C-alpha positions as CSV (number, residue, x, y, z in Angstrom):
1,M,87.8,41.7,5.7
2,A,89.3,41.1,2.2
3,A,89.3,38.3,-0.3
4,F,91.2,37.4,-3.5
5,T,88.8,37.7,-6.6
6,P,89.8,36.6,-10.1
7,L,89.6,39.2,-12.8
8,Q,88.4,38.9,-16.5
9,H,89.4,41.7,-18.8
10,P,90.7,45.2,-18.8
11,G,88.1,47.7,-19.5
12,T,85.7,50.2,-17.7
13,A,86.5,52.1,-14.6
14,I,85.9,50.8,-11.0
15,T,86.7,52.5,-7.7
16,F,88.7,51.1,-4.9
17,H,88.7,53.0,-1.7
18,H,91.7,53.8,0.2
19,H,91.4,50.8,2.3
20,C,91.6,48.3,-0.5
21,K,95.2,47.6,-1.8
22,P,96.1,46.4,-5.3
23,S,97.5,43.0,-5.4
24,P,100.8,42.3,-7.0
25,F,99.4,39.5,-9.0
26,P,98.5,40.5,-12.6
27,F,95.1,38.8,-12.4
28,Y,94.2,39.4,-8.9
29,A,93.2,42.1,-6.7
30,V,92.6,42.6,-2.9
31,V,89.1,43.8,-2.6
32,P,86.6,43.9,0.4
33,T,84.1,41.3,0.6
34,L,80.8,42.7,-0.4
35,P,78.1,42.9,2.1
36,F,75.5,42.0,-0.5
37,P,75.0,39.4,-3.0
38,T,75.6,39.8,-6.7
39,R,73.0,38.8,-9.4
40,N,75.1,36.2,-10.7
41,K,77.3,34.4,-8.3
42,F,79.7,32.9,-11.2
43,R,80.7,36.4,-12.5
44,W,83.9,38.0,-11.6
45,L,83.7,41.4,-9.8
46,C,86.5,43.2,-11.4
47,S,89.3,43.3,-14.2
48,Y,93.0,43.7,-14.4
49,A,94.3,45.8,-11.5
50,T,97.1,48.3,-12.3
51,P,97.2,51.2,-9.9
52,K,97.3,54.7,-11.6
53,P,99.8,57.4,-10.6
54,R,99.0,59.3,-7.4
55,S,98.5,62.5,-9.3
56,A,95.8,61.2,-11.5
57,P,92.5,63.0,-10.7
58,S,90.0,61.2,-8.6
59,S,86.0,61.5,-9.0
60,S,85.1,60.3,-5.6
61,S,87.8,61.2,-3.0
62,P,91.6,62.1,-2.8
63,S,92.4,58.6,-1.4
64,S,90.7,56.7,-4.3
65,R,92.1,55.0,-7.3
66,V,90.6,54.6,-10.7
67,Y,90.5,51.4,-12.6
68,R,88.9,50.3,-15.8
69,R,86.0,47.8,-16.0
70,Q,84.2,46.1,-19.2
71,K,81.1,47.7,-20.3
72,P,78.0,46.1,-19.3
73,R,76.3,43.7,-21.7
74,N,73.1,45.8,-21.7
75,P,73.7,48.9,-23.5
76,S,70.8,50.6,-22.1
77,S,72.1,50.8,-18.8
78,D,75.6,51.9,-17.6
79,E,75.0,50.9,-13.9
80,P,77.0,47.9,-12.3
81,K,74.6,44.8,-12.0
82,F,74.5,44.9,-8.3
83,L,71.4,43.8,-6.4
84,K,70.0,45.9,-3.3
85,S,70.9,44.3,0.2
86,E,67.0,43.2,0.6
87,E,67.0,41.1,-2.7
88,K,67.9,37.6,-2.9
89,A,70.4,35.8,-5.2
90,I,68.9,34.1,-8.3
91,D,70.3,30.7,-8.6
92,P,70.6,29.0,-11.9
93,P,67.6,27.3,-13.0
94,S,66.9,23.7,-12.2
95,P,66.6,21.1,-14.9
96,I,63.0,20.4,-15.8
97,A,61.6,17.3,-14.2
98,P,60.0,14.9,-16.7
99,I,56.4,14.7,-17.0
100,V,54.9,11.7,-15.4
101,P,51.4,10.8,-16.4
102,K,49.0,10.3,-13.3
103,D,46.4,8.1,-15.4
104,V,48.7,5.3,-16.0
105,D,47.2,1.9,-15.4
106,L,49.9,0.3,-13.2
107,V,47.9,-3.0,-12.6
108,S,47.5,-3.6,-16.3
109,L,51.4,-3.0,-16.7
110,C,51.9,-5.7,-14.0
111,K,49.6,-8.3,-15.9
112,D,51.3,-7.5,-19.1
113,G,54.7,-8.2,-17.8
114,E,56.0,-4.8,-17.7
115,V,57.1,-4.8,-13.9
116,E,60.0,-2.5,-14.3
117,E,58.2,0.1,-16.2
118,A,55.5,-0.1,-13.3
119,I,58.1,0.2,-10.7
120,D,59.6,3.3,-12.7
121,Y,56.4,4.9,-12.6
122,V,55.7,4.4,-8.7
123,G,59.3,5.6,-8.2
124,Q,58.3,8.8,-10.1
125,G,55.3,9.7,-7.7
126,V,52.4,8.0,-9.7
127,P,49.9,7.2,-6.8
128,A,49.9,3.3,-6.0
129,G,47.2,1.8,-4.1
130,Y,46.8,-1.6,-2.2
131,E,45.9,-3.4,-5.4
132,V,49.0,-2.0,-7.1
133,F,51.4,-3.5,-4.6
134,V,49.4,-6.8,-4.7
135,A,49.9,-7.0,-8.6
136,L,53.6,-6.0,-8.3
137,L,54.4,-8.8,-5.8
138,D,52.4,-11.4,-7.8
139,A,54.4,-10.3,-11.0
140,C,57.7,-10.5,-9.4
141,Q,56.6,-14.1,-7.9
142,S,56.2,-15.2,-11.4
143,L,59.4,-14.0,-12.7
144,K,61.3,-15.2,-9.5
145,S,63.6,-11.9,-9.6
146,L,65.2,-11.0,-6.4
147,D,66.2,-7.5,-7.9
148,L,62.7,-6.7,-8.6
149,C,61.4,-8.0,-5.5
150,K,63.9,-5.6,-3.5
151,K,62.6,-2.5,-5.6
152,V,59.2,-3.4,-4.9
153,H,60.0,-3.8,-1.1
154,A,61.7,-0.6,-0.9
155,L,58.6,1.2,-2.5
156,L,56.4,-0.6,-0.1
157,R,58.2,0.5,2.9
158,R,57.7,4.1,1.8
159,S,53.9,3.7,1.5
160,P,51.0,3.5,3.7
161,F,50.8,-0.3,3.4
162,S,54.3,-0.9,5.0
163,G,52.6,-2.6,8.0
164,D,50.2,-4.8,6.2
165,T,50.2,-8.5,7.0
166,D,49.2,-10.0,3.9
167,L,51.7,-8.0,1.7
168,G,54.4,-8.9,4.3
169,N,53.5,-12.4,3.9
170,K,53.7,-12.2,0.1
171,L,57.1,-10.7,0.4
172,I,58.1,-13.6,3.0
173,Q,57.1,-16.1,0.3
174,L,58.7,-14.3,-2.6
175,Y,62.1,-14.0,-0.9
176,G,61.8,-17.6,-0.1
177,E,61.3,-18.7,-3.6
178,C,64.1,-16.4,-4.8
179,G,66.6,-18.2,-2.3
180,S,67.1,-15.1,-0.1
181,V,65.9,-16.3,3.3
182,R,67.9,-13.5,5.1
183,D,65.6,-10.9,3.4
184,A,62.6,-13.1,4.3
185,R,63.6,-12.9,8.0
186,V,64.2,-9.2,7.8
187,V,60.5,-8.7,6.6
188,F,59.2,-11.1,9.3
189,D,61.4,-9.4,12.1
190,R,59.9,-6.1,11.1
191,M,56.0,-7.1,11.1
192,R,54.2,-5.5,14.0
193,D,51.7,-8.3,14.4
194,R,53.0,-11.8,14.8
195,K,49.8,-13.6,15.7
196,D,49.2,-14.7,12.0
197,M,50.3,-18.2,11.9
198,G,50.7,-17.8,7.9
199,S,53.7,-15.6,8.7
200,W,55.6,-18.3,10.7
201,H,54.7,-21.3,8.3
202,L,55.9,-19.1,5.3
203,L,59.1,-18.5,7.1
204,I,59.6,-22.2,8.3
205,N,59.0,-23.4,4.8
206,A,61.3,-21.0,3.3
207,Y,64.1,-22.3,5.8
208,A,63.2,-25.9,4.8
209,A,63.2,-25.2,0.9
210,N,66.5,-23.4,1.1
211,G,68.2,-26.2,3.3
212,Q,68.7,-24.1,6.5
213,G,67.0,-26.7,8.8
214,A,68.8,-25.7,11.9
215,E,67.5,-22.1,11.6
216,G,64.0,-23.4,10.7
217,L,64.1,-25.6,14.0
218,A,65.0,-22.6,16.0
219,L,62.2,-20.6,14.5
220,V,59.7,-23.7,15.4
221,E,60.8,-23.3,19.0
222,E,60.3,-19.5,19.1
223,M,56.9,-20.1,17.5
224,K,55.8,-22.5,20.3
225,A,57.2,-20.3,23.1
226,S,55.0,-17.3,21.6
227,G,51.9,-19.0,22.8
228,L,50.4,-19.7,19.5
229,Q,48.1,-22.7,18.9
230,L,49.6,-25.1,16.4
231,N,47.5,-26.7,13.5
232,E,47.8,-29.3,10.9
233,D,49.7,-26.7,8.5
234,S,52.0,-25.9,11.4
235,F,53.1,-29.4,11.7
236,S,53.4,-29.8,7.9
237,A,55.8,-27.0,8.0
238,V,57.7,-28.6,11.2
239,F,58.1,-32.0,9.5
240,A,59.4,-30.2,6.3
241,V,62.1,-28.4,8.2
242,C,63.0,-31.6,10.1
243,A,63.6,-33.3,6.9
244,S,65.6,-30.4,5.6
245,A,67.9,-30.8,8.9
246,M,67.8,-34.6,8.9
247,D,66.9,-34.6,12.3
248,V,64.7,-37.9,12.7
249,N,64.5,-37.2,16.7
250,Q,62.9,-33.9,16.5
251,G,60.4,-35.3,13.8
252,L,59.5,-38.2,16.0
253,L,59.0,-35.8,19.0
254,H,56.9,-33.5,17.1
255,L,54.7,-36.4,15.8
256,E,54.2,-37.4,19.6
257,S,53.3,-34.0,20.7
258,M,50.7,-33.8,17.9
259,R,49.0,-36.5,19.6
260,T,49.4,-35.8,23.3
261,E,49.9,-31.9,23.6
262,Y,47.5,-30.8,20.7
263,G,45.1,-33.7,20.5
264,M,45.3,-34.4,17.0
265,V,45.2,-37.8,15.2
266,P,48.0,-38.0,12.4
267,G,46.8,-39.0,9.0
268,I,48.6,-40.5,5.9
269,K,50.0,-36.8,5.0
270,Q,51.8,-36.5,8.5
271,Y,53.1,-40.2,8.3
272,L,54.3,-39.7,4.8
273,E,56.2,-36.4,6.1
274,V,57.8,-38.3,8.7
275,I,58.9,-41.1,6.3
276,H,60.5,-38.1,4.1
277,I,62.5,-37.3,7.2
278,F,63.9,-41.0,7.7
279,G,64.6,-41.5,3.9
280,G,66.3,-38.1,3.4
281,A,68.6,-39.1,6.4
282,G,69.4,-42.5,5.1
283,Y,67.6,-44.4,7.9
284,L,65.7,-46.9,5.4
285,N,65.7,-49.8,7.9
286,E,64.4,-47.6,10.7
287,A,61.9,-46.3,8.5
288,V,60.7,-50.1,7.7
289,E,60.3,-50.4,11.6
290,F,58.3,-47.2,11.9
291,I,56.1,-48.2,9.0
292,E,55.4,-51.6,10.6
293,R,54.3,-49.9,13.7
294,M,52.0,-47.5,12.0
295,P,48.1,-48.0,12.6
296,T,46.4,-49.7,10.1
297,G,44.0,-48.3,7.6
298,Q,46.8,-46.0,5.9
299,S,47.4,-46.3,2.1
300,M,50.3,-48.6,2.2
301,V,50.9,-48.5,-1.7
302,E,51.7,-44.8,-1.4
303,I,54.0,-45.4,1.7
304,W,56.1,-48.2,0.2
305,E,56.4,-46.2,-3.1
306,T,57.8,-43.4,-1.1
307,I,60.4,-45.4,0.7
308,K,61.3,-47.4,-2.5
309,S,62.4,-44.2,-4.0
310,Y,64.8,-43.2,-1.2
311,A,66.2,-46.8,-1.7
312,R,66.9,-45.8,-5.1
313,V,68.4,-42.6,-4.1
314,H,70.7,-44.3,-1.6
315,G,71.7,-47.2,-4.0
316,D,70.1,-50.0,-2.1
317,L,69.0,-52.1,-4.9
318,E,68.1,-55.0,-2.9
319,L,65.9,-53.0,-0.5
320,E,64.4,-51.3,-3.7
321,D,63.5,-54.6,-5.0
322,H,61.9,-55.8,-1.8
323,F,59.8,-52.6,-1.6
324,E,58.7,-53.1,-5.1
325,E,57.4,-56.7,-4.3
326,L,55.5,-55.3,-1.4
327,V,53.8,-52.7,-3.6
328,L,53.0,-55.5,-6.2
329,D,51.3,-57.6,-3.5
330,I,49.1,-54.8,-2.5
331,D,48.2,-53.6,-6.1
332,P,49.2,-56.0,-8.9
333,S,48.0,-53.5,-11.4
334,R,51.3,-51.6,-11.0
335,A,53.4,-54.5,-12.4
336,K,53.3,-53.2,-15.8
337,E,54.4,-49.7,-15.1
338,S,56.8,-50.9,-12.5
339,R,58.7,-52.9,-15.0
340,G,59.0,-50.2,-17.1
341,V,60.6,-47.6,-14.8
342,A,64.0,-46.9,-15.5
343,L,66.8,-45.9,-13.1
344,L,66.5,-42.1,-14.3
345,P,63.5,-40.1,-15.4
346,Q,62.6,-40.2,-19.1
347,R,63.7,-37.5,-21.3
348,K,61.3,-34.5,-21.7
349,N,60.5,-33.4,-25.2
350,H,61.2,-29.8,-24.4
351,S,64.8,-28.4,-24.1
352,A,66.5,-27.5,-20.7
353,I,66.3,-23.9,-20.0
354,N,68.5,-22.0,-17.5
355,M,68.4,-18.3,-16.5
356,V,71.3,-16.5,-14.6
357,E,70.5,-13.2,-12.7
358,E,73.4,-10.9,-13.1
359,K,73.7,-7.2,-13.2
360,N,70.1,-6.8,-13.1
361,R,69.4,-8.7,-16.2
362,L,68.2,-12.3,-16.8
363,A,70.3,-14.3,-19.3
364,E,68.8,-17.4,-20.7
365,Y,70.6,-20.6,-21.8
366,R,69.5,-23.7,-23.8
367,S,71.2,-26.9,-24.2
368,S,71.4,-27.2,-27.8
369,D,74.6,-28.7,-29.5
370,P,76.5,-30.9,-26.5
371,Y,79.0,-32.3,-28.8
372,K,81.9,-30.0,-28.9
373,E,85.6,-30.6,-28.1
374,D,86.4,-29.2,-24.8
375,G,88.5,-30.2,-21.8
376,Q,87.5,-30.8,-18.3
377,G,90.0,-28.7,-16.7
378,K,90.3,-28.3,-13.1
379,M,87.3,-30.4,-12.4
380,K,88.9,-33.7,-12.9
381,E,92.0,-32.5,-10.7
382,A,89.4,-31.6,-7.8
383,G,88.0,-35.2,-8.3
384,Y,85.2,-35.0,-10.6
385,V,84.1,-38.2,-12.2
386,P,81.6,-38.1,-14.8
387,D,78.3,-39.9,-14.1
388,T,77.3,-40.9,-17.6
389,R,74.0,-43.0,-16.4
390,Y,72.3,-39.4,-16.8
391,V,73.0,-39.4,-20.5
392,L,70.2,-41.1,-22.2
393,H,71.6,-41.0,-25.9
394,D,72.8,-44.2,-27.3
395,I,76.3,-43.1,-28.0
396,D,79.5,-44.2,-26.7
397,E,81.0,-43.4,-23.1
398,E,83.4,-40.8,-24.4
399,A,80.5,-38.9,-26.1
400,K,78.4,-39.2,-22.9
401,E,81.3,-37.5,-21.0
402,R,81.5,-34.6,-23.4
403,A,77.5,-34.4,-23.5
404,L,77.5,-33.8,-19.6
405,M,79.8,-30.7,-19.9
406,Y,77.2,-29.1,-22.0
407,H,74.3,-29.1,-19.8
408,S,72.5,-25.9,-19.5
409,E,73.0,-25.0,-15.9
410,R,76.8,-25.4,-16.6
411,L,76.7,-22.8,-19.4
412,A,74.8,-20.6,-17.2
413,I,77.4,-20.8,-14.4
414,A,80.3,-20.5,-16.9
415,Y,78.8,-17.1,-18.0
416,G,78.1,-16.0,-14.6
417,L,81.8,-16.6,-13.5
418,I,83.0,-14.6,-16.4
419,S,80.7,-11.5,-16.1
420,T,80.3,-11.0,-12.5
421,P,82.7,-9.7,-9.8
422,A,84.8,-12.2,-7.8
423,R,83.0,-13.8,-4.7
424,Q,79.7,-12.5,-5.9
425,T,76.9,-15.2,-5.4
426,L,75.3,-16.6,-8.4
427,R,71.7,-17.5,-8.7
428,I,70.5,-19.9,-11.5
429,M,67.0,-20.9,-12.2
430,K,66.2,-24.0,-13.9
431,N,63.1,-25.3,-15.5
432,L,64.0,-29.0,-15.0
433,R,65.0,-31.1,-12.1
434,I,68.7,-30.9,-11.7
435,C,70.6,-34.3,-12.6
436,G,72.9,-36.0,-10.4
437,D,76.1,-35.4,-12.2
438,C,75.5,-31.7,-12.6
439,H,74.8,-31.5,-8.7
440,N,78.3,-33.3,-8.0
441,A,79.9,-30.9,-10.8
442,I,78.4,-27.8,-9.1
443,K,79.6,-28.9,-5.6
444,I,83.0,-29.0,-6.9
445,M,82.7,-25.9,-8.8
446,S,81.7,-24.0,-5.4
447,R,84.9,-25.2,-3.8
448,I,87.1,-24.2,-6.8
449,V,85.9,-20.6,-7.2
450,G,85.0,-19.8,-3.8
451,R,81.4,-18.7,-4.4
452,E,78.2,-19.5,-3.2
453,L,76.0,-21.0,-6.2
454,I,72.4,-21.1,-5.8
455,V,70.3,-23.3,-8.2
456,R,66.6,-23.4,-8.2
457,D,65.3,-26.3,-10.2
458,N,61.6,-27.3,-10.6
459,K,61.5,-28.7,-7.0
460,R,63.7,-26.8,-4.5
461,F,66.7,-24.7,-4.1
462,H,70.3,-25.8,-3.9
463,H,72.7,-23.7,-2.0
464,F,76.2,-24.9,-3.1
465,R,78.9,-23.6,-0.8
466,D,82.6,-25.1,-0.2
467,G,81.8,-28.2,-1.8
468,K,78.6,-28.9,-0.1
469,C,75.0,-28.6,-1.0
470,S,71.9,-27.7,1.5
471,C,69.9,-30.3,0.4
472,G,72.5,-33.0,1.8
473,D,72.6,-34.7,-1.7
474,Y,68.8,-35.5,-1.6
475,W,66.4,-33.7,-3.7
């Protein structure tokens, strides 16, 4: 068999036998494929091929032809640099691997906040024990970084502790706090032992905190069908997901089953959770009827305070005043503080901080100078109306509208929209509770840009998609 082989320079002699024909091309020759490897697989075999006349002398046989070949680089040896058939070809040297210290303290790195450095060390082969993964997950939980969480999860899956229930529960909680319930469900589905009630509670609470009540209720039915015995924490998770789904009927059914099927006596905690279900759904009058049927001996002040806050949220001022009178009748000492309560929470001394996670980085935004000239653009065209009640400065109405535009969460979303690919989900972390005007504005933004905008304030997650929020406009 023959092959085309590139040539290099004219020079030293090389012999071709009678079954090898010279090539008509100036830089190629037809040569037989060698049955043995060469020392360097990137070196050309022969040089410029021009046949000698037939009368030229031959050193090997009458039918052979002589060509020139360049001298070898080693002057001490005139033999061609070919290996014997039993020798192996030598590959080019591989790059030197980086030296990784084996005695690095990964737990201390995590406590010092150097989480990415610790993750890199584990990825390079530094031994990581059980306590290292606990420290990594705890550090990721404090940072609330979804990207770091996924990196630690990938390392954990390749470790001997991949099936540990406690580490799996930490992952479920961490994914839920990062707003990625889908990843939390993946961890739960891969768990070998589902007899731990904590795993069920964490995933149900994650559904509730992220406004996915329907999925949470389906998981509750799956938990009951598995034969597990529900406890007080189970019903707290159930009531939380019922409030997220605004399903009053399911909440009342589970409250009744708590008494009849499980023999548990509901306390003030369970009754307050049911009132949250009524209030979140806007059933204030039904909540009053439920309170009146409650057994005596409960802390009625806390109950009336709770339902009064829902009356304020839903704009029923008359009912709010009625609930305030009931609170003052029970505890007159609350009169002074109740009279001083404004419609909106008082302004904090510290500034609002928002962080947007994009391209494996966290960018921080603070609300500093809100009084710059700018326009509302497409926001007003889409139906946005500024709600100046949420501006506590003593300024005119026009200045209040401008001030709303420069809230820190809006700055973070604006930067995320111009620095990330289209349709990519944005995750905003806020250190204060989101105001009502920004909540309405972000709903409109999600419809305009066609993205899912996930905002985590100091209370819960808000998943804005197609002009709607997962909290149902209650938070």
